[in-house]
C-alpha positions in Angstrom: -120.2 -15.4 119.8 -119.0 -18.7 121.0 -116.6 -20.7 120.1 -115.4 -24.0 120.4 -112.4 -25.7 119.4 -112.5 -29.7 118.8 -108.5 -30.8 118.5 -107.1 -34.1 117.4 -110.1 -35.7 115.7 -110.4 -38.6 113.2 -112.2 -36.4 110.7 -114.2 -38.1 108.2 -115.5 -35.8 105.3 -115.9 -36.0 101.5 -114.1 -38.9 100.9 -111.0 -38.2 103.5 -110.1 -39.7 106.7 -107.6 -37.5 108.4 -106.3 -36.7 112.1 -107.6 -32.9 112.3 -108.8 -29.9 114.4 -112.2 -27.7 113.6 -113.3 -24.3 114.9 -116.8 -23.6 115.7 -117.7 -19.7 115.6 -121.5 -19.2 116.5 -123.7 -21.1 114.7 -120.7 -22.1 111.8 -118.0 -24.0 110.8 -115.0 -21.2 111.0 -111.8 -23.3 110.1 -110.7 -26.8 109.6 -107.4 -27.8 109.4 -104.8 -30.6 109.9 -102.3 -28.1 111.3 -103.3 -26.4 114.7 -105.6 -24.3 114.7 -104.6 -20.8 116.9 -107.2 -19.4 119.0 -108.2 -18.5 122.1 -111.6 -20.2 121.9 -114.2 -20.4 124.6 -114.3 -24.7 124.7 -111.9 -27.2 123.6 -112.6 -30.5 123.1 -109.8 -32.9 122.8 -111.0 -35.6 120.6 -108.3 -37.7 120.5 -109.5 -40.9 119.7 -113.0 -40.2 118.4 -114.3 -39.6 115.6 -115.6 -36.5 114.0 -118.4 -37.1 111.3 -121.0 -34.6 110.2 -124.4 -34.6 111.8 -127.1 -37.5 109.6 -129.6 -35.7 107.4 -132.3 -38.7 108.2 -135.4 -38.0 104.9 -137.7 -39.9 106.4 -138.8 -40.3 109.5 -142.4 -40.2 111.3 -142.2 -38.6 114.7 -146.6 -38.7 115.0 -147.0 -35.1 115.9 -149.9 -33.7 115.8 -152.9 -36.5 116.4 -151.2 -39.5 118.0 -148.4 -38.2 120.6 -149.6 -41.0 123.2 -146.7 -42.8 120.7 -144.2 -40.0 120.0 -144.0 -36.0 119.4 -141.4 -34.0 117.6 -139.7 -33.4 120.9 -138.7 -36.8 122.5 -138.3 -38.2 118.9 -135.2 -35.0 117.8 -134.1 -36.0 121.3 -133.5 -39.5 120.3 -132.4 -38.2 117.0 -129.6 -36.1 118.4 -128.6 -38.7 121.2 -127.9 -41.0 117.7 -126.0 -38.3 116.1 -128.9 -37.4 113.1 -129.1 -33.3 113.8 -131.5 -32.6 110.9 -134.7 -34.4 109.6 -138.0 -34.4 107.3 -140.8 -35.3 108.6 -143.8 -37.2 106.7 -147.2 -35.9 106.6 -149.1 -38.9 107.7 -150.1 -37.4 110.9 -153.5 -36.0 112.2 -154.4 -34.5 110.5 -152.8 -35.4 107.3 -150.7 -32.8 106.4 -152.5 -32.2 103.2 -153.3 -28.6 103.4 -150.9 -25.6 103.6 -152.0 -24.4 106.9 -151.3 -27.5 108.5 -148.1 -28.0 107.0 -147.0 -24.8 108.4 -149.0 -25.6 112.2 -146.0 -28.6 112.0 -143.1 -26.1 111.7 -144.6 -23.8 114.6 -144.4 -26.9 116.9 -141.3 -28.0 115.6 -139.6 -24.3 116.0 -140.5 -24.4 120.0 -139.7 -27.8 120.1 -137.2 -29.8 118.2 -133.7 -30.3 119.6 -132.4 -31.1 115.7 -133.3 -29.0 112.5 -136.3 -30.1 110.4 -138.3 -30.3 107.4 -141.6 -31.5 106.8 -143.5 -32.9 104.0 -146.6 -32.0 102.3 -148.5 -34.8 101.1 -150.4 -35.5 98.2 -154.0 -37.6 97.8 -156.3 -38.2 95.0 -158.0 -34.5 95.0 -155.5 -31.9 96.5 -153.4 -31.0 93.5 -153.7 -27.2 94.0 -152.2 -27.8 97.5 -149.4 -29.0 96.7 -148.7 -26.6 94.3 -148.4 -24.1 96.3 -145.8 -25.5 98.4 -142.8 -23.7 98.3 -139.3 -25.7 96.8 -137.1 -23.3 99.4 -138.3 -24.2 102.4 -140.2 -27.5 102.5 -138.7 -30.7 101.7 -140.8 -32.5 98.9 -144.2 -33.9 98.4 -144.6 -37.1 99.6 -147.3 -39.5 98.1 -148.3 -42.9 99.0 -148.5 -45.3 96.0 -149.0 -48.3 98.5 -150.9 -48.4 101.7 -149.0 -47.4 104.8 -150.3 -45.9 108.7 -152.9 -43.8 108.0 -155.1 -43.3 105.3 -153.1 -41.4 102.1 -153.4 -44.0 99.5 -153.1 -42.5 96.5 -154.4 -44.9 93.7 -156.2 -43.0 90.9 -154.2 -42.6 87.6 -155.6 -39.6 86.3 -154.4 -38.0 90.1 -150.8 -39.6 89.7 -150.6 -38.6 86.1 -151.5 -35.2 86.9 -148.8 -34.9 90.0 -146.5 -35.8 88.0 -146.5 -33.3 85.1 -147.4 -31.0 87.5 -145.3 -30.8 90.4 -141.5 -29.4 89.8 -140.7 -30.6 93.4 -139.1 -33.7 94.7 -142.2 -36.6 95.0 -140.9 -39.3 97.9 -142.9 -42.2 96.8 -143.8 -45.0 98.8 -144.3 -48.0 96.3 -145.9 -51.0 97.0 -148.8 -52.3 94.4 -152.0 -52.3 96.0 -153.9 -54.8 94.0 -151.5 -57.1 94.9 -151.3 -56.8 98.3 -154.5 -57.1 98.8 -155.2 -60.4 96.7 -152.1 -61.9 98.7 -153.7 -60.8 102.0 -157.4 -62.2 101.0 -154.9 -65.8 100.1 -153.4 -65.9 103.3 -156.2 -64.9 105.4 -158.2 -68.0 104.0 -155.5 -70.1 104.8 -154.5 -68.7 108.1 -157.2 -66.6 109.9 -156.7 -64.0 111.9 -153.5 -65.4 113.3 -151.6 -65.7 110.5 -147.4 -65.9 111.4 -145.3 -63.1 110.8 -142.8 -65.1 108.7 -145.6 -64.5 105.8 -145.7 -60.6 105.8 -143.2 -60.3 102.9 -145.4 -62.8 101.1 -148.2 -60.5 101.0 -145.8 -57.4 101.1 -144.2 -59.5 98.0 -141.4 -58.4 95.9 -143.9 -58.3 93.1 -146.1 -55.7 94.7 -142.6 -53.5 95.1 -140.9 -54.0 92.0 -144.6 -53.3 90.2 -145.0 -50.0 92.0 -141.4 -48.9 92.2 -141.3 -49.3 88.1 -144.9 -47.6 87.6 -143.4 -44.3 89.5 -140.3 -44.8 87.8 -141.9 -44.8 84.3 -144.7 -42.1 85.6 -140.8 -39.9 86.3 -139.6 -40.1 83.1 -142.6 -40.0 81.0 -143.0 -36.3 82.7 -139.4 -36.1 83.3 -140.5 -35.2 87.0 -138.2 -35.5 90.5 -138.5 -38.6 91.9 -137.1 -40.3 95.0 -138.3 -43.8 96.2 -138.0 -44.8 99.5 -137.0 -47.6 101.4 -135.9 -50.3 98.6 -136.8 -53.5 99.8 -135.9 -56.2 97.1 -133.1 -56.9 95.0 -135.3 -56.7 91.8 -136.1 -52.9 92.5 -132.3 -52.2 92.0 -132.2 -53.2 88.7 -134.7 -49.5 88.3 -131.9 -47.5 88.8 -128.9 -45.9 87.8 -124.9 -45.7 89.0 -123.4 -44.1 85.7 -124.3 -40.6 86.4 -123.6 -38.0 89.0 -126.3 -37.6 91.4 -126.6 -34.2 90.7 -128.0 -35.2 87.1 -130.1 -38.2 88.4 -133.9 -37.6 87.8 -135.0 -40.9 89.9 -133.4 -41.6 93.0 -133.9 -44.3 95.7 -133.2 -44.8 99.6 -132.5 -47.9 101.4 -133.5 -48.2 105.1 -131.7 -49.3 108.0 -133.7 -52.2 108.8 -133.6 -53.7 105.3 -130.0 -53.5 105.8 -129.9 -55.5 109.1 -132.9 -57.5 109.6 -134.1 -60.2 106.6 -137.1 -63.1 107.3 -135.0 -65.5 109.3 -135.3 -62.7 112.2 -139.4 -63.0 112.1 -139.5 -65.9 114.4 -137.8 -64.0 117.2 -138.7 -60.5 116.8 -141.8 -60.5 115.2 -144.4 -57.6 114.9 -141.5 -55.8 116.1 -139.9 -56.0 113.1 -143.0 -55.8 111.0 -142.4 -52.9 108.5 -144.0 -51.4 104.9 -142.1 -52.7 103.1 -141.7 -55.6 104.7 -138.0 -56.8 105.7 -137.0 -59.8 103.0 -134.7 -62.4 102.8 -130.9 -62.3 103.1 -130.5 -62.2 99.4 -132.3 -59.1 99.2 -130.7 -57.6 102.1 -127.0 -58.4 100.5 -128.5 -56.6 97.5 -129.5 -53.6 98.9 -126.2 -53.0 100.8 -124.3 -53.6 97.5 -126.4 -51.2 95.8 -126.2 -48.6 98.3 -121.8 -49.3 98.0 -122.1 -48.6 94.5 -124.1 -45.9 94.0 -127.6 -47.7 92.8 -129.1 -46.2 96.2 -128.1 -43.1 96.7 -128.9 -42.7 100.3 -129.7 -44.4 103.7 -132.5 -43.4 106.0 -134.6 -44.5 109.0 -138.1 -44.9 108.4 -138.2 -44.3 112.2 -141.7 -45.4 112.7 -142.9 -45.7 116.6 -145.6 -47.4 117.7 -146.9 -48.4 121.5 -145.8 -51.8 122.3 -149.6 -52.4 123.5 -150.3 -51.8 119.4 -147.0 -54.4 118.5 -148.0 -56.9 120.8 -150.8 -57.6 118.6 -151.7 -60.6 116.0 -150.7 -59.9 113.0 -153.5 -58.2 110.9 -153.9 -56.1 113.9 -150.2 -55.0 114.7 -149.3 -52.1 113.2 -146.3 -51.8 110.9 -143.2 -49.3 111.7 -140.3 -49.3 114.7 -138.1 -46.7 116.2 -134.8 -46.1 114.9 -133.2 -42.8 115.2 -131.1 -43.3 118.1 -129.5 -46.4 117.3 -129.0 -45.5 113.2 -125.9 -44.6 113.1 -124.6 -47.2 115.4 -125.8 -49.8 113.5 -124.3 -48.5 110.7 -121.1 -48.6 111.9 -121.2 -52.0 112.9 -121.5 -52.9 109.6 -118.3 -50.6 109.1 -116.7 -53.2 111.8 -118.1 -55.9 109.8 -116.3 -55.0 106.3 -119.9 -54.6 104.9 -119.4 -50.7 104.7 -116.6 -48.1 104.9 -116.7 -44.7 107.2 -116.3 -42.6 103.9 -119.4 -44.2 102.3 -121.8 -44.1 105.5 -120.8 -40.5 105.8 -121.5 -39.8 102.0 -124.6 -42.0 102.0 -126.7 -40.4 105.6 -124.7 -36.7 104.9 -123.4 -35.3 101.6 -125.6 -37.2 99.5 -128.5 -36.2 101.5 -127.7 -33.0 101.1 -127.0 -33.0 97.4 -129.9 -34.7 96.9 -132.5 -32.6 98.4 -130.2 -29.3 97.8 -129.9 -28.7 101.2 -128.9 -25.0 102.2 -125.4 -25.2 104.3 -125.2 -28.5 105.5 -124.4 -32.4 105.2 -120.8 -31.6 104.7 -117.5 -30.5 107.1 -117.2 -26.9 105.3 -115.7 -23.5 106.6 -118.7 -20.9 106.4 -121.3 -24.0 106.7 -123.4 -25.0 109.6 -121.6 -26.8 112.6 -124.1 -29.8 112.6 -121.4 -32.4 114.0 -121.3 -35.7 115.7 -118.3 -37.5 118.0 -117.9 -41.3 118.1 -115.9 -43.1 119.9 -115.4 -46.2 117.6 -114.6 -48.6 120.4 -116.9 -48.2 123.2 -119.3 -51.3 123.2 -122.6 -51.1 125.2 -126.1 -52.8 124.9 -129.9 -51.3 123.8 -131.8 -51.9 126.8 -134.6 -50.5 128.0 -133.1 -48.2 130.4 -131.2 -46.6 127.7 -134.1 -45.9 125.2 -134.8 -42.7 124.4 -138.1 -42.8 122.5 -141.3 -42.2 123.9 -142.7 -45.8 122.7 -140.2 -47.4 125.1 -138.9 -50.3 122.5 -136.3 -50.9 120.1 -135.8 -53.7 117.4 -132.4 -53.3 118.6 -132.9 -54.4 122.5 -130.6 -56.8 123.2 -128.1 -55.9 120.7 -124.8 -55.0 121.4 -122.9 -51.9 119.9 -118.9 -51.1 119.5 -119.5 -47.7 119.1 -121.3 -44.9 121.2 -122.0 -41.5 119.9 -120.5 -39.0 122.8 -121.7 -35.4 121.6 -124.0 -34.1 119.1 -123.8 -30.0 117.8 -126.6 -28.8 116.3 -126.0 -24.9 114.8 -122.6 -24.9 116.7 -124.5 -25.8 120.3 -124.1 -28.9 122.0 -127.3 -30.1 122.6 -126.0 -34.0 123.3 -123.2 -34.8 125.8 -122.6 -38.0 127.3 -126.2 -38.6 128.1 -126.8 -35.2 129.4 -128.9 -32.7 126.6 -129.0 -28.6 126.5 -132.2 -28.1 125.2 -131.6 -23.9 125.6 -131.2 -24.1 121.8 -133.8 -25.8 119.3 -133.3 -26.8 115.4 -133.9 -24.3 112.6 -136.0 -24.8 109.6 -134.0 -26.6 106.9 -133.9 -24.2 104.1 -133.1 -25.5 100.1 -130.6 -24.5 97.1 -133.9 -24.4 94.8 
């Protein structure tokens, strides 16, 4: 059983920030100590001057496999993820075919077992007519059920009131929801198309997918969850108004309705559309700087529970289209952690809070087994970061299969140097070790 000793690291974990040492034996963490660890490890890494963090768990990605592998696949995007310090991901069902039958779900797990460098789980997708299949989902080895209460990439909109009532009343597994109210979006689309035709400027995207469309849908979802005592997790909150739906006065373990913020809604604002155009077109839309600051504040005060990426790549050819033809979504997993660390340097977040919202609270919220914390006996999913290593994002260092990033030209002042997945050094200073693959995540449910 291989052992690795990491010494002199600045360990950030469970609210603590200290210089210490960590021993990996096999797949798991054997010891963490502020004192020297006496052992004859196979490998010793002197991490003086570096941060040692638990690997990130990203609860929302779109890796496009099967069916859209011309723009991304599980192998390429998991590779980009581990290079960015993400050691586990939860992937969405709007692939081709949609993941709305149990055999299709298991096919995705089979692909990941062979190709993913990170640990993985896959959501099962709800439709207007597959409740029987939804109820077959195993809560111990599937992260949750995804319901699109607003249209996005793929045709998985669930807008049947009876279906939603049935889902929230009968499903005991976590329901993760994309919330945008479709009638408002359709009405706004018609209004702006009449005014501008097909060449609608990108800056009107947040007016079509408006604050009210997000708030109305999120409110309906929260009301359904409360009515049926369901477990609801609302994804990618994009407005200040929506934060009023959620609570920060009870422990996360007792919350029945939780919320997620995404990197792009914490970084960009509508002021960036003129420069970035379709490359920051997401659903829900990036909105005002006031919304952005309210989301950051809600993350800091516990109203919003976790941070994710909603990594959703499209090709440059697809993105280089007029407003109505360009798809929504963008790649983010490689740059998520360094973007958050930049926000730490700007005083908007703390290191401890970044770790809590990207690792600890994701593990707690989803009841992930033995991951998300630096604890003895837990899987050794770790990331070492040089907190003072300036570099710029450009096409030559982008790992996404689509070959672009909304952060191109951005200079970050931190750099991921080493990523461990299940005790294996899968990434180190630009070099990948693909001899071991990630594992299927399990859940304490």
